[in-house]
N, C-alpha and C positions, 0 to 999 in steps of 0.2 A: 237204539242207538242214537246218539245226539249227533246230529249233523251239523258242522261249523258252516255258516253263511258269511261269516264277516270277511270283508275284503279292504285292502288299503291300495295305494297307488302302485306298490310293488309286490301286489300278490295279495295273500292273507295274512301277513306278518308271521307266519310259520315257517320253521326251517328244518331241514332233514334231522338236526340233531333233536328235535321236539318228538320224533317219532319213536314210540314204544313196539309196536307191533305191525306187521304189514300182513294184509291177507287177499287173495284173489279169489273171484267167483267167475266161472265160465258157464254160459248158456247153450254150449253146444258139445259138453262133454265134462270130464271130471277135472277138478281142480286141486292143487297141492294144498296142505294144511297150513295155517299162518306161520310167519317167521318171526320170533320176536327179533327186536334190534340189536340184541348182544350176542345172537346167534351168529355162525358164520354164514349163512346164506343171508339173513338180515343184514349183516354189515355190507354184503355185496350189493344188496338192492338198494340200501340207502347211498350207497356211494354214487349211484346212479340217478338219484333223485337231483332235479334243479335245485337251487337254492336262490332267492325264497320259493317254497313250494306254491304252485299255481292255485286259485280259488277252487272250489269243489265245484263239479260239473252241475250245471242245472238240468236236471232230466224230465223235468215237468213235461208231460204230454209223450214222452218217450213210450213207444211201443216196440218193445225189442223182442226177438226171437233168439239171437246170438249175439257174442260180443263178450268182452271181459271188462268186469268191474274191479278196480284196484281200489283198497280201502287202507288207510294210513290212519292208526290208532294212535292218538297222540297221549304224551305223558300227562297232559293238563285235563284230559276226559274226553276231549273232542275227537270226533272220526271225521276224515276228509274223505269223501267219496267221489270216485271218477269213474265213468261210463256207466253202462256198456255202450250207450249211444254216442258218447261224445268223449272219449278216452284221449286226453290232450298227448299231441305226439312228443312232447317233452318227458312223457311217462312211459310211453311204449317198451324202451329198454328195460326199466325197472320191472315193469308188468311182465316182460319176457322172461326176466331173470329168476322169476319165483317158480318157473317150470323147469330150471335147470338143478342138477344136482351137486 
């Protein structure tokens, strides 16, 4: 997985329209499958993403046993990864929407 680490003054320069697929992993249970951006679920999740997208979480040294990891797979080929130790509050609603049907 190619992880994006680029940043700019207004985040990382990526926007919700750059997202191709969204996936979540949870470490204390089961997680739903990935949601393509053009699916109904994907569109709902993308609508909850902040614009611009925040920089990926720096999880260096993170020793987690629970939590949620949200991955935004971009059309450009990069993947923005957030959590599980430091899931930005601006992404909590989008991560939660992945569990709704």
